[in-house]
Every structure is written in structure tokens, then in C-alpha cells.
N, CA and C atoms of all chains as a GROMACS GRO file, in nm:
protein
  618
    1UNK      N    1   9.185  11.982   8.897
    1UNK     CA    2   9.213  11.939   9.036
    1UNK      C    3   9.345  11.865   9.036
    2UNK      N    4   9.427  11.893   9.133
    2UNK     CA    5   9.552  11.818   9.148
    2UNK      C    6   9.553  11.744   9.280
    3UNK      N    7   9.642  11.646   9.284
    3UNK     CA    8   9.649  11.557   9.399
    3UNK      C    9   9.795  11.548   9.440
    4UNK      N   10   9.823  11.571   9.567
    4UNK     CA   11   9.958  11.554   9.620
    4UNK      C   12   9.957  11.422   9.694
    5UNK      N   13  10.032  11.324   9.646
    5UNK     CA   14  10.034  11.190   9.705
    5UNK      C   15  10.164  11.166   9.780
    6UNK      N   16  10.152  11.119   9.903
    6UNK     CA   17  10.269  11.090   9.987
    6UNK      C   18  10.272  10.940  10.012
    7UNK      N   19  10.381  10.876   9.971
    7UNK     CA   20  10.394  10.731   9.980
    7UNK      C   21  10.502  10.695  10.081
    8UNK      N   22  10.472  10.606  10.177
    8UNK     CA   23  10.571  10.560  10.273
    8UNK      C   24  10.609  10.416  10.237
    9UNK      N   25  10.728  10.394  10.181
    9UNK     CA   26  10.768  10.258  10.143
    9UNK      C   27  10.766  10.162  10.262
   10UNK      N   28  10.722  10.039  10.236
   10UNK     CA   29  10.705   9.937  10.338
   10UNK      C   30  10.838   9.868  10.365
   11UNK      N   31  10.924   9.933  10.439
   11UNK     CA   32  11.062   9.885  10.461
   11UNK      C   33  11.072   9.803  10.588
   12UNK      N   34  11.140   9.690  10.578
   12UNK     CA   35  11.163   9.601  10.692
   12UNK      C   36  11.235   9.675  10.804
   13UNK      N   37  11.190   9.649  10.926
   13UNK     CA   38  11.261   9.703  11.041
   13UNK      C   39  11.234   9.849  11.072
   14UNK      N   40  11.149   9.912  10.990
   14UNK     CA   41  11.118  10.053  11.014
   14UNK      C   42  10.987  10.063  11.094
   15UNK      N   43  10.963  10.181  11.153
   15UNK     CA   44  10.841  10.197  11.231
   15UNK      C   45  10.745  10.294  11.161
   16UNK      N   46  10.616  10.269  11.182
   16UNK     CA   47  10.514  10.362  11.133
   16UNK      C   48  10.398  10.357  11.230
   17UNK      N   49  10.370  10.469  11.298
   17UNK     CA   50  10.261  10.477  11.396
   17UNK      C   51  10.135  10.527  11.325
   18UNK      N   52  10.050  10.432  11.281
   18UNK     CA   53   9.931  10.468  11.202
   18UNK      C   54   9.834  10.552  11.284
   19UNK      N   55   9.822  10.525  11.414
   19UNK     CA   56   9.731  10.600  11.500
   19UNK      C   57   9.770  10.747  11.504
   20UNK      N   58   9.898  10.774  11.530
   20UNK     CA   59   9.946  10.912  11.534
   20UNK      C   60   9.928  10.977  11.397
   21UNK      N   61   9.960  10.901  11.291
   21UNK     CA   62   9.953  10.955  11.156
   21UNK      C   63   9.812  11.003  11.122
   22UNK      N   64   9.712  10.917  11.150
   22UNK     CA   65   9.575  10.951  11.113
   22UNK      C   66   9.512  11.052  11.209
   23UNK      N   67   9.535  11.032  11.338
   23UNK     CA   68   9.465  11.113  11.439
   23UNK      C   69   9.533  11.244  11.470
   24UNK      N   70   9.665  11.247  11.466
   24UNK     CA   71   9.739  11.369  11.503
   24UNK      C   72   9.797  11.439  11.378
   25UNK      N   73   9.880  11.367  11.302
   25UNK     CA   74   9.950  11.434  11.193
   25UNK      C   75   9.855  11.486  11.086
   26UNK      N   76   9.768  11.401  11.035
   26UNK     CA   77   9.682  11.445  10.924
   26UNK      C   78   9.579  11.547  10.970
   27UNK      N   79   9.537  11.541  11.096
   27UNK     CA   80   9.449  11.646  11.151
   27UNK      C   81   9.521  11.780  11.151
   28UNK      N   82   9.646  11.778  11.195
   28UNK     CA   83   9.727  11.901  11.197
   28UNK      C   84   9.747  11.954  11.055
   29UNK      N   85   9.774  11.863  10.960
   29UNK     CA   86   9.795  11.904  10.821
   29UNK      C   87   9.669  11.971  10.766
   30UNK      N   88   9.555  11.910  10.787
   30UNK     CA   89   9.429  11.967  10.738
   30UNK      C   90   9.402  12.103  10.801
   31UNK      N   91   9.429  12.113  10.931
   31UNK     CA   92   9.404  12.240  11.001
   31UNK      C   93   9.495  12.350  10.947
   32UNK      N   94   9.620  12.317  10.918
   32UNK     CA   95   9.715  12.418  10.868
   32UNK      C   96   9.687  12.454  10.722
   33UNK      N   97   9.649  12.357  10.641
   33UNK     CA   98   9.626  12.386  10.498
   33UNK      C   99   9.494  12.459  10.476
   34UNK      N  100   9.398  12.437  10.565
   34UNK     CA  101   9.271  12.509  10.556
   34UNK      C  102   9.188  12.471  10.436
   35UNK      N  103   9.105  12.564  10.393
   35UNK     CA  104   9.006  12.539  10.288
   35UNK      C  105   9.069  12.511  10.152
   36UNK      N  106   9.194  12.547  10.133
   36UNK     CA  107   9.261  12.520  10.005
   36UNK      C  108   9.272  12.370   9.979
   37UNK      N  109   9.280  12.292  10.087
   37UNK     CA  110   9.286  12.146  10.074
   37UNK      C  111   9.144  12.093  10.069
   38UNK      N  112   9.103  12.046   9.951
   38UNK     CA  113   8.963  12.010   9.927
   38UNK      C  114   8.925  11.874   9.984
   39UNK      N  115   9.022  11.788   9.998
   39UNK     CA  116   8.993  11.651  10.039
   39UNK      C  117   9.122  11.586  10.085
   40UNK      N  118   9.110  11.495  10.181
   40UNK     CA  119   9.224  11.414  10.225
   40UNK      C  120   9.183  11.267  10.224
   41UNK      N  121   9.264  11.183  10.160
   41UNK     CA  122   9.247  11.038  10.168
   41UNK      C  123   9.371  10.981  10.234
   42UNK      N  124   9.354  10.878  10.316
   42UNK     CA  125   9.471  10.810  10.372
   42UNK      C  126   9.441  10.662  10.384
   43UNK      N  127   9.540  10.579  10.359
   43UNK     CA  128   9.518  10.436  10.367
   43UNK      C  129   9.640  10.362  10.421
   44UNK      N  130   9.613  10.241  10.470
   44UNK     CA  131   9.718  10.155  10.526
   44UNK      C  132   9.735  10.035  10.434
   45UNK      N  133   9.858  10.010  10.390
   45UNK     CA  134   9.884   9.899  10.300
   45UNK      C  135   9.855   9.765  10.365
   46UNK      N  136   9.780   9.679  10.296
   46UNK     CA  137   9.751   9.546  10.347
   46UNK      C  138   9.839   9.441  10.280
   47UNK      N  139   9.854   9.452  10.150
   47UNK     CA  140   9.935   9.354  10.076
   47UNK      C  141   9.935   9.385   9.929
   48UNK      N  142  10.013   9.304   9.855
   48UNK     CA  143  10.013   9.315   9.710
   48UNK      C  144   9.896   9.240   9.652
   49UNK      N  145   9.889   9.234   9.520
   49UNK     CA  146   9.775   9.167   9.455
   49UNK      C  147   9.781   9.016   9.472
   50UNK      N  148   9.903   8.959   9.484
   50UNK     CA  149   9.916   8.816   9.507
   50UNK      C  150   9.894   8.787   9.656
   51UNK      N  151   9.810   8.688   9.690
   51UNK     CA  152   9.788   8.657   9.831
   51UNK      C  153   9.920   8.632   9.903
   52UNK      N  154   9.935   8.694  10.022
   52UNK     CA  155  10.057   8.676  10.100
   52UNK      C  156  10.170   8.769  10.063
   53UNK      N  157  10.154   8.848   9.957
   53UNK     CA  158  10.263   8.939   9.917
   53UNK      C  159  10.257   9.069   9.998
   54UNK      N  160  10.374   9.135  10.009
   54UNK     CA  161  10.381   9.260  10.085
   54UNK      C  162  10.325   9.377  10.003
   55UNK      N  163  10.265   9.472  10.074
   55UNK     CA  164  10.227   9.598  10.011
   55UNK      C  165  10.354   9.680   9.986
   56UNK      N  166  10.359   9.748   9.873
   56UNK     CA  167  10.474   9.834   9.841
   56UNK      C  168  10.486   9.947   9.943
   57UNK      N  169  10.370  10.002   9.980
   57UNK     CA  170  10.365  10.115  10.073
   57UNK      C  171  10.289  10.078  10.200
   58UNK      N  172  10.347  10.106  10.315
   58UNK     CA  173  10.282  10.079  10.442
   58UNK      C  174  10.170  10.179  10.467
   59UNK      N  175  10.183  10.300  10.412
   59UNK     CA  176  10.080  10.403  10.424
   59UNK      C  177  10.092  10.499  10.306
   60UNK      N  178   9.979  10.560  10.273
   60UNK     CA  179   9.977  10.662  10.168
   60UNK      C  180   9.875  10.766  10.209
   61UNK      N  181   9.897  10.890  10.169
   61UNK     CA  182   9.790  10.988  10.182
   61UNK      C  183   9.786  11.072  10.055
   62UNK      N  184   9.669  11.128  10.028
   62UNK     CA  185   9.647  11.206   9.907
   62UNK      C  186   9.572  11.332   9.945
   63UNK      N  187   9.627  11.447   9.907
   63UNK     CA  188   9.568  11.577   9.939
   63UNK      C  189   9.526  11.643   9.808
   64UNK      N  190   9.405  11.692   9.802
   64UNK     CA  191   9.351  11.748   9.679
   64UNK      C  192   9.348  11.901   9.687
   65UNK      N  193   9.390  11.965   9.577
   65UNK     CA  194   9.387  12.112   9.566
   65UNK      C  195   9.336  12.150   9.428
   66UNK      N  196   9.289  12.273   9.415
   66UNK     CA  197   9.241  12.319   9.284
   66UNK      C  198   9.355  12.330   9.182
   67UNK      N  199   9.476  12.358   9.228
   67UNK     CA  200   9.589  12.378   9.137
   67UNK      C  201   9.720  12.359   9.214
   68UNK      N  202   9.829  12.347   9.138
   68UNK     CA  203   9.961  12.338   9.200
   68UNK      C  204   9.991  12.466   9.278
   69UNK      N  205   9.950  12.578   9.222
   69UNK     CA  206   9.974  12.707   9.289
   69UNK      C  207   9.899  12.713   9.422
   70UNK      N  208   9.774  12.665   9.422
   70UNK     CA  209   9.695  12.663   9.545
   70UNK      C  210   9.763  12.576   9.651
   71UNK      N  211   9.817  12.463   9.609
   71UNK     CA  212   9.891  12.376   9.702
   71UNK      C  213  10.014  12.448   9.757
   72UNK      N  214  10.092  12.508   9.669
   72UNK     CA  215  10.217  12.572   9.713
   72UNK      C  216  10.189  12.689   9.808
   73UNK      N  217  10.084  12.764   9.778
   73UNK     CA  218  10.048  12.879   9.862
   73UNK      C  219  10.004  12.833  10.001
   74UNK      N  220   9.926  12.723  10.002
   74UNK     CA  221   9.875  12.674  10.130
   74UNK      C  222   9.983  12.603  10.211
   75UNK      N  223  10.069  12.528  10.141
   75UNK     CA  224  10.168  12.444  10.208
   75UNK      C  225  10.292  12.519  10.252
   76UNK      N  226  10.336  12.612  10.166
   76UNK     CA  227  10.464  12.680  10.189
   76UNK      C  228  10.486  12.731  10.331
   77UNK      N  229  10.391  12.809  10.385
   77UNK     CA  230  10.412  12.865  10.520
   77UNK      C  231  10.416  12.759  10.630
   78UNK      N  232  10.366  12.640  10.602
   78UNK     CA  233  10.357  12.536  10.704
   78UNK      C  234  10.447  12.416  10.675
   79UNK      N  235  10.528  12.426  10.571
   79UNK     CA  236  10.612  12.312  10.530
   79UNK      C  237  10.700  12.265  10.645
   80UNK      N  238  10.761  12.361  10.716
   80UNK     CA  239  10.856  12.324  10.822
   80UNK      C  240  10.785  12.248  10.934
   81UNK      N  241  10.668  12.298  10.975
   81UNK     CA  242  10.594  12.232  11.083
   81UNK      C  243  10.544  12.095  11.040
   82UNK      N  244  10.495  12.085  10.917
   82UNK     CA  245  10.441  11.958  10.868
   82UNK      C  246  10.552  11.855  10.852
   83UNK      N  247  10.660  11.892  10.783
   83UNK     CA  248  10.771  11.798  10.764
   83UNK      C  249  10.838  11.767  10.897
   84UNK      N  250  10.842  11.865  10.986
   84UNK     CA  251  10.905  11.845  11.116
   84UNK      C  252  10.832  11.747  11.206
   85UNK      N  253  10.705  11.722  11.174
   85UNK     CA  254  10.626  11.628  11.254
   85UNK      C  255  10.651  11.483  11.214
   86UNK      N  256  10.710  11.460  11.098
   86UNK     CA  257  10.726  11.324  11.047
   86UNK      C  258  10.796  11.230  11.146
   87UNK      N  259  10.907  11.273  11.210
   87UNK     CA  260  10.975  11.180  11.303
   87UNK      C  261  10.889  11.135  11.420
   88UNK      N  262  10.777  11.204  11.444
   88UNK     CA  263  10.689  11.163  11.554
   88UNK      C  264  10.611  11.036  11.523
   89UNK      N  265  10.606  10.995  11.394
   89UNK     CA  266  10.533  10.873  11.362
   89UNK      C  267  10.610  10.774  11.275
   90UNK      N  268  10.719  10.817  11.215
   90UNK     CA  269  10.791  10.722  11.130
   90UNK      C  270  10.937  10.761  11.110
   91UNK      N  271  11.020  10.659  11.081
   91UNK     CA  272  11.158  10.683  11.037
   91UNK      C  273  11.174  10.642  10.890
   92UNK      N  274  11.061  10.635  10.820
   92UNK     CA  275  11.062  10.606  10.676
   92UNK      C  276  11.058  10.739  10.600
   93UNK      N  277  11.143  10.751  10.499
   93UNK     CA  278  11.145  10.870  10.415
   93UNK      C  279  11.036  10.857  10.308
   94UNK      N  280  10.938  10.946  10.304
   94UNK     CA  281  10.833  10.931  10.203
   94UNK      C  282  10.877  10.977  10.064
   95UNK      N  283  10.806  10.922   9.964
   95UNK     CA  284  10.815  10.972   9.827
   95UNK      C  285  10.689  11.054   9.804
   96UNK      N  286  10.702  11.165   9.733
   96UNK     CA  287  10.587  11.253   9.711
   96UNK      C  288  10.574  11.283   9.562
   97UNK      N  289  10.452  11.280   9.511
   97UNK     CA  290  10.435  11.328   9.376
   97UNK      C  291  10.307  11.410   9.363
   98UNK      N  292  10.307  11.495   9.260
   98UNK     CA  293  10.192  11.578   9.228
   98UNK      C  294  10.133  11.524   9.098
   99UNK      N  295  10.002  11.504   9.098
   99UNK     CA  296   9.934  11.446   8.983
   99UNK      C  297   9.813  11.530   8.946
  100UNK      N  298   9.769  11.514   8.821
  100UNK     CA  299   9.646  11.577   8.775
  100UNK      C  300   9.534  11.476   8.784
  101UNK      N  301   9.426  11.513   8.850
  101UNK     CA  302   9.312  11.422   8.862
  101UNK      C  303   9.244  11.409   8.724
  102UNK      N  304   9.231  11.285   8.676
  102UNK     CA  305   9.168  11.258   8.547
  102UNK      C  306   9.026  11.202   8.565
  103UNK      N  307   9.008  11.120   8.665
  103UNK     CA  308   8.875  11.061   8.694
  103UNK      C  309   8.850  11.075   8.844
  104UNK      N  310   8.629   9.971  10.420
  104UNK     CA  311   8.646   9.998  10.276
  104UNK      C  312   8.791   9.968  10.240
  105UNK      N  313   8.810   9.902  10.129
  105UNK     CA  314   8.947   9.878  10.081
  105UNK      C  315   8.966   9.946   9.946
  106UNK      N  316   9.093   9.963   9.914
  106UNK     CA  317   9.130  10.036   9.794
  106UNK      C  318   9.233   9.951   9.721
  107UNK      N  319   9.210   9.927   9.593
  107UNK     CA  320   9.308   9.857   9.510
  107UNK      C  321   9.376   9.964   9.426
  108UNK      N  322   9.505   9.986   9.449
  108UNK     CA  323   9.580  10.091   9.380
  108UNK      C  324   9.673  10.030   9.277
  109UNK      N  325   9.668  10.085   9.155
  109UNK     CA  326   9.751  10.038   9.045
  109UNK      C  327   9.846  10.152   9.006
  110UNK      N  328   9.976  10.125   9.017
  110UNK     CA  329  10.078  10.228   8.993
  110UNK      C  330  10.157  10.192   8.868
  111UNK      N  331  10.171  10.287   8.774
  111UNK     CA  332  10.252  10.267   8.654
  111UNK      C  333  10.380  10.349   8.667
  112UNK      N  334  10.494  10.283   8.694
  112UNK     CA  335  10.621  10.356   8.710
  112UNK      C  336  10.655  10.440   8.588
  113UNK      N  337  10.706  10.559   8.613
  113UNK     CA  338  10.737  10.657   8.509
  113UNK      C  339  10.874  10.625   8.447
  114UNK      N  340  10.877  10.526   8.360
  114UNK     CA  341  11.004  10.476   8.306
  114UNK      C  342  11.036  10.541   8.173
  115UNK      N  343  11.162  10.582   8.158
  115UNK     CA  344  11.211  10.645   8.034
  115UNK      C  345  11.188  10.551   7.916
  116UNK      N  346  11.145  10.608   7.804
  116UNK     CA  347  11.135  10.532   7.681
  116UNK      C  348  11.015  10.441   7.671
  117UNK      N  349  10.931  10.441   7.773
  117UNK     CA  350  10.811  10.357   7.769
  117UNK      C  351  10.691  10.441   7.723
  118UNK      N  352  10.586  10.372   7.682
  118UNK     CA  353  10.468  10.445   7.635
  118UNK      C  354  10.352  10.428   7.732
  119UNK      N  355  10.268  10.533   7.739
  119UNK     CA  356  10.144  10.526   7.817
  119UNK      C  357  10.041  10.614   7.749
  120UNK      N  358   9.935  10.552   7.699
  120UNK     CA  359   9.828  10.625   7.629
  120UNK      C  360   9.720  10.662   7.729
  121UNK      N  361   9.729  10.786   7.783
  121UNK     CA  362   9.636  10.830   7.888
  121UNK      C  363   9.492  10.836   7.838
  122UNK      N  364   9.474  10.876   7.712
  122UNK     CA  365   9.339  10.885   7.656
  122UNK      C  366   9.272  10.750   7.655
  123UNK      N  367   9.341  10.648   7.604
  123UNK     CA  368   9.285  10.512   7.600
  123UNK      C  369   9.261  10.464   7.742
  124UNK      N  370   9.357  10.491   7.832
  124UNK     CA  371   9.348  10.444   7.970
  124UNK      C  372   9.222  10.497   8.039
  125UNK      N  373   9.199  10.628   8.027
  125UNK     CA  374   9.085  10.689   8.096
  125UNK      C  375   8.953  10.661   8.026
  126UNK      N  376   8.953  10.671   7.893
  126UNK     CA  377   8.828  10.665   7.818
  126UNK      C  378   8.785  10.523   7.783
  127UNK      N  379   8.879  10.434   7.758
  127UNK     CA  380   8.846  10.297   7.716
  127UNK      C  381   8.869  10.197   7.829
  128UNK      N  382   8.994  10.190   7.878
  128UNK     CA  383   9.027  10.084   7.973
  128UNK      C  384   8.947  10.097   8.104
  129UNK      N  385   8.951  10.216   8.166
  129UNK     CA  386   8.884  10.228   8.295
  129UNK      C  387   8.732  10.223   8.283
  130UNK      N  388   8.677  10.265   8.170
  130UNK     CA  389   8.533  10.248   8.145
  130UNK      C  390   8.500  10.099   8.140
  131UNK      N  391   8.582  10.023   8.070
  131UNK     CA  392   8.561   9.878   8.061
  131UNK      C  393   8.574   9.813   8.198
  132UNK      N  394   8.672   9.855   8.276
  132UNK     CA  395   8.692   9.799   8.410
  132UNK      C  396   8.569   9.825   8.497
  133UNK      N  397   8.522   9.948   8.496
  133UNK     CA  398   8.404   9.981   8.577
  133UNK      C  399   8.282   9.902   8.535
  134UNK      N  400   8.266   9.887   8.403
  134UNK     CA  401   8.150   9.813   8.350
  134UNK      C  402   8.156   9.667   8.393
  135UNK      N  403   8.275   9.609   8.389
  135UNK     CA  404   8.290   9.467   8.425
  135UNK      C  405   8.279   9.445   8.576
  136UNK      N  406   8.333   9.536   8.656
  136UNK     CA  407   8.329   9.518   8.801
  136UNK      C  408   8.190   9.546   8.859
  137UNK      N  409   8.115   9.633   8.791
  137UNK     CA  410   7.978   9.660   8.834
  137UNK      C  411   7.969   9.733   8.967
  138UNK      N  412   7.858   9.711   9.036
  138UNK     CA  413   7.826   9.785   9.157
  138UNK      C  414   7.920   9.755   9.273
  139UNK      N  415   7.993   9.644   9.266
  139UNK     CA  416   8.087   9.611   9.373
  139UNK      C  417   8.198   9.716   9.384
  140UNK      N  418   8.229   9.779   9.271
  140UNK     CA  419   8.332   9.884   9.268
  140UNK      C  420   8.265  10.016   9.301
  141UNK      N  421   8.293  10.068   9.422
  141UNK     CA  422   8.218  10.183   9.473
  141UNK      C  423   8.267  10.316   9.416
  142UNK      N  424   8.390  10.319   9.373
  142UNK     CA  425   8.449  10.446   9.328
  142UNK      C  426   8.575  10.414   9.249
  143UNK      N  427   8.603  10.499   9.151
  143UNK     CA  428   8.729  10.489   9.075
  143UNK      C  429   8.795  10.627   9.073
  144UNK      N  430   8.922  10.633   9.109
  144UNK     CA  431   9.002  10.756   9.094
  144UNK      C  432   9.115  10.723   8.997
  145UNK      N  433   9.150  10.819   8.913
  145UNK     CA  434   9.267  10.801   8.826
  145UNK      C  435   9.338  10.933   8.809
  146UNK      N  436   9.469  10.928   8.805
  146UNK     CA  437   9.544  11.051   8.789
  146UNK      C  438   9.670  11.033   8.703
  147UNK      N  439   9.717  11.145   8.650
  147UNK     CA  440   9.836  11.149   8.567
  147UNK      C  441   9.948  11.220   8.643
  148UNK      N  442  10.063  11.156   8.656
  148UNK     CA  443  10.174  11.215   8.728
  148UNK      C  444  10.225  11.340   8.658
  149UNK      N  445  10.241  11.449   8.735
  149UNK     CA  446  10.295  11.573   8.681
  149UNK      C  447  10.442  11.589   8.718
  150UNK      N  448  10.475  11.560   8.843
  150UNK     CA  449  10.613  11.575   8.887
  150UNK      C  450  10.628  11.539   9.033
  151UNK      N  451  10.753  11.543   9.079
  151UNK     CA  452  10.779  11.522   9.220
  151UNK      C  453  10.754  11.651   9.298
  152UNK      N  454  10.783  11.649   9.427
  152UNK     CA  455  10.758  11.768   9.510
  152UNK      C  456  10.856  11.880   9.479
  153UNK      N  457  10.979  11.845   9.437
  153UNK     CA  458  11.078  11.946   9.398
  153UNK      C  459  11.046  11.995   9.257
  154UNK      N  460  11.040  12.126   9.234
  154UNK     CA  461  11.013  12.177   9.100
  154UNK      C  462  11.109  12.116   8.998
  155UNK      N  463  11.054  12.070   8.885
  155UNK     CA  464  11.136  12.011   8.779
  155UNK      C  465  11.168  11.863   8.798
  156UNK      N  466  11.129  11.805   8.911
  156UNK     CA  467  11.157  11.663   8.933
  156UNK      C  468  11.051  11.576   8.866
  157UNK      N  469  11.090  11.450   8.837
  157UNK     CA  470  10.997  11.358   8.772
  157UNK      C  471  10.899  11.298   8.872
  158UNK      N  472  10.779  11.272   8.825
  158UNK     CA  473  10.683  11.195   8.905
  158UNK      C  474  10.728  11.049   8.908
  159UNK      N  475  10.714  10.985   9.022
  159UNK     CA  476  10.748  10.843   9.035
  159UNK      C  477  10.661  10.758   8.944
  160UNK      N  478  10.533  10.795   8.937
  160UNK     CA  479  10.436  10.720   8.857
  160UNK      C  480  10.376  10.808   8.749
  161UNK      N  481  10.373  10.756   8.626
  161UNK     CA  482  10.314  10.832   8.514
  161UNK      C  483  10.162  10.831   8.525
  162UNK      N  484  10.107  10.727   8.585
  162UNK     CA  485   9.963  10.718   8.606
  162UNK      C  486   9.936  10.626   8.725
  163UNK      N  487   9.822  10.651   8.787
  163UNK     CA  488   9.776  10.566   8.898
  163UNK      C  489   9.625  10.557   8.889
  164UNK      N  490   9.571  10.445   8.936
  164UNK     CA  491   9.427  10.442   8.956
  164UNK      C  492   9.397  10.370   9.086
  165UNK      N  493   9.283  10.400   9.143
  165UNK     CA  494   9.243  10.346   9.272
  165UNK      C  495   9.097  10.302   9.262
  166UNK      N  496   9.071  10.177   9.296
  166UNK     CA  497   8.936  10.119   9.289
  166UNK      C  498   8.894  10.086   9.432
  167UNK      N  499   8.775  10.128   9.470
  167UNK     CA  500   8.727  10.109   9.605
  167UNK      C  501   8.624   9.997   9.611
  168UNK      N  502   8.636   9.911   9.715
  168UNK     CA  503   8.542   9.801   9.738
  168UNK      C  504   8.511   9.793   9.886
  169UNK      N  505   8.399   9.729   9.921
  169UNK     CA  506   8.364   9.714  10.062
  169UNK      C  507   8.463   9.625  10.136
  170UNK      N  508   8.523   9.529  10.066
  170UNK     CA  509   8.613   9.433  10.131
  170UNK      C  510   8.703   9.369  10.027
  171UNK      N  511   8.807   9.300  10.074
  171UNK     CA  512   8.896   9.227   9.983
  171UNK      C  513   8.817   9.118   9.911
  172UNK      N  514   8.726   9.054   9.984
  172UNK     CA  515   8.646   8.947   9.924
  172UNK      C  516   8.556   9.003   9.812
  173UNK      N  517   8.498   9.119   9.837
  173UNK     CA  518   8.413   9.182   9.735
  173UNK      C  519   8.495   9.213   9.610
  174UNK      N  520   8.618   9.259   9.629
  174UNK     CA  521   8.707   9.285   9.515
  174UNK      C  522   8.737   9.156   9.440
  175UNK      N  523   8.775   9.052   9.512
  175UNK     CA  524   8.814   8.926   9.448
  175UNK      C  525   8.696   8.864   9.371
  176UNK      N  526   8.578   8.873   9.431
  176UNK     CA  527   8.458   8.817   9.367
  176UNK      C  528   8.425   8.893   9.237
  177UNK      N  529   8.439   9.025   9.244
  177UNK     CA  530   8.406   9.108   9.127
  177UNK      C  531   8.513   9.097   9.018
  178UNK      N  532   8.639   9.092   9.060
  178UNK     CA  533   8.751   9.098   8.966
  178UNK      C  534   8.783   8.964   8.903
  179UNK      N  535   8.774   8.858   8.983
  179UNK     CA  536   8.818   8.726   8.938
  179UNK      C  537   8.770   8.685   8.800
  180UNK      N  538   8.636   8.690   8.775
  180UNK     CA  539   8.583   8.646   8.645
  180UNK      C  540   8.632   8.732   8.528
  181UNK      N  541   8.680   8.853   8.556
  181UNK     CA  542   8.718   8.946   8.450
  181UNK      C  543   8.868   8.976   8.448
  182UNK      N  544   8.942   8.907   8.530
  182UNK     CA  545   9.086   8.936   8.543
  182UNK      C  546   9.156   8.925   8.408
  183UNK      N  547   9.122   8.820   8.333
  183UNK     CA  548   9.192   8.794   8.206
  183UNK      C  549   9.164   8.908   8.107
  184UNK      N  550   9.037   8.947   8.098
  184UNK     CA  551   9.000   9.054   8.003
  184UNK      C  552   9.064   9.187   8.044
  185UNK      N  553   9.063   9.215   8.175
  185UNK     CA  554   9.116   9.343   8.224
  185UNK      C  555   9.268   9.348   8.204
  186UNK      N  556   9.336   9.244   8.251
  186UNK     CA  557   9.483   9.242   8.238
  186UNK      C  558   9.523   9.234   8.089
  187UNK      N  559   9.441   9.164   8.011
  187UNK     CA  560   9.471   9.149   7.868
  187UNK      C  561   9.460   9.278   7.790
  188UNK      N  562   9.393   9.376   7.848
  188UNK     CA  563   9.377   9.505   7.779
  188UNK      C  564   9.499   9.596   7.800
  189UNK      N  565   9.583   9.565   7.897
  189UNK     CA  566   9.696   9.654   7.932
  189UNK      C  567   9.785   9.687   7.812
  190UNK      N  568   9.823   9.588   7.730
  190UNK     CA  569   9.912   9.621   7.616
  190UNK      C  570   9.853   9.723   7.518
  191UNK      N  571   9.720   9.745   7.525
  191UNK     CA  572   9.658   9.843   7.435
  191UNK      C  573   9.692   9.986   7.472
  192UNK      N  574   9.745  10.009   7.596
  192UNK     CA  575   9.777  10.146   7.633
  192UNK      C  576   9.917  10.163   7.691
  193UNK      N  577   9.982  10.055   7.729
  193UNK     CA  578  10.114  10.073   7.788
  193UNK      C  579  10.200   9.948   7.777
  194UNK      N  580  10.332   9.968   7.779
  194UNK     CA  581  10.427   9.858   7.792
  194UNK      C  582  10.498   9.866   7.928
  195UNK      N  583  10.437   9.937   8.021
  195UNK     CA  584  10.488   9.947   8.158
  195UNK      C  585  10.417   9.842   8.243
  196UNK      N  586  10.494   9.770   8.323
  196UNK     CA  587  10.436   9.671   8.415
  196UNK      C  588  10.391   9.743   8.542
  197UNK      N  589  10.261   9.738   8.575
  197UNK     CA  590  10.218   9.810   8.695
  197UNK      C  591  10.251   9.735   8.824
  198UNK      N  592  10.258   9.814   8.932
  198UNK     CA  593  10.261   9.758   9.069
  198UNK      C  594  10.121   9.776   9.125
  199UNK      N  595  10.075   9.678   9.201
  199UNK     CA  596   9.939   9.684   9.255
  199UNK      C  597   9.944   9.656   9.405
  200UNK      N  598   9.869   9.733   9.482
  200UNK     CA  599   9.855   9.697   9.622
  200UNK      C  600   9.712   9.717   9.669
  201UNK      N  601   9.679   9.645   9.776
  201UNK     CA  602   9.549   9.654   9.840
  201UNK      C  603   9.570   9.723   9.974
  202UNK      N  604   9.488   9.822  10.003
  202UNK     CA  605   9.502   9.900  10.125
  202UNK      C  606   9.369   9.914  10.195
  203UNK      N  607   9.375   9.941  10.325
  203UNK     CA  608   9.254   9.970  10.401
  203UNK      C  609   9.238  10.121  10.410
  204UNK      N  610   9.120  10.169  10.374
  204UNK     CA  611   9.094  10.313  10.380
  204UNK      C  612   9.082  10.356  10.526
  205UNK      N  613   9.165  10.454  10.566
  205UNK     CA  614   9.164  10.504  10.703
  205UNK      C  615   9.093  10.639  10.715
  206UNK      N  616   9.110  10.724  10.614
  206UNK     CA  617   9.046  10.856  10.610
  206UNK      C  618   8.985  10.873  10.470
   0.00000   0.00000   0.00000
């Protein structure tokens, strides 16, 4: 199982519409990716481990697929629509990585 | 539900023993945190979204709790033992954040 993680850095002065992200964007992503996407997790950064510290990421989401190929096949045809929706909820540039699920 | 995410930056020349991390360290963490820890996810970074690019994080783990207080109560008594085990698998300093689970 692989995991595609999207991280939105918690940058001062930037905007992030969590309501749109969870209710509109991620719903659209799941609908477009279909059954190839086995699971979606999304979270909102509260803070760092030290009380009062900032969270590194204001939001993150994680999409699970059986393989990198399954992700690429599902995502490729919809990449433009999915990436094109980003300005509707944020002006933060996300970092993305692909990982292998170990536990 | 809250999520405590631990990120290990993918730094050149540093070591990370994934076998020890998954089989020894995270088993010990789960045993010490007990039932307060509802779920553990761990993954190994494969790469960035662009083919051939590096993953930002060589490893990540995510621990789920009902609340920040539940995490602090479970983790506090074992913080020294858990953090003290880190040098056994890595010389990378992790970043940690607490997030609220949205999806």
C-alpha cells in the first residue's frame, strides 16, 4: 500500500479555507479518483509538540492506493482539474510525497 | 480525534534504521501508550510527486488519540524512555505536530 501525502506549510499571512478543502475539494478528489483511492485522511494543524508552538503544516491530507502505478493511473487524467482547484481554497504551495505504508 | 505526527527529514548522510523503527521502537511506543493510543500509522518515504525526486521525509508516523489531554496523559510518564530510544535508529531530529482529524 502506498500513501500520497500533501502538506500545506503553515505560512504567515497566507489563507487556507478548511471548509472548502474538506467539503468541496477532497470530495471532488475522491469522486474523480474513484475506487483506486482506498482511503483519505485529512487533518488541520493545531500546534507543535511544545505548548504554544506553531504547527509546521496548517493542513495535510493522505490518499492511499495499492501501488504507485494505481495512483498515477487514477490521478493522471484528473491532475489538471484537481491541481486547478487549489486556488479556490489556498495560496499556499503544497509539498507532496509518496510513501510506502509500513504500519 | 487528534493525531500526533512525527516527521523525519530526509537529510543526506544521515542514518535511519527502518527495521528497528517499525519492529522495536513503535512496538515499544504502543506498549507504553496503551489503550489511549487508538491507532498508529507509519510509512517510509519513497519520493516526491515528480519522478526521481526525493521524499521530504524519510519516515513518518502518526499516533491517534481522543484528545490532546489524552495524548499528554499517556505520553508524559514515558516521554523520557520514548525520546531516549531515538538514537537507537536515527541521528535525524524529528519535527512533531499535533493536528485535529477532519476526515
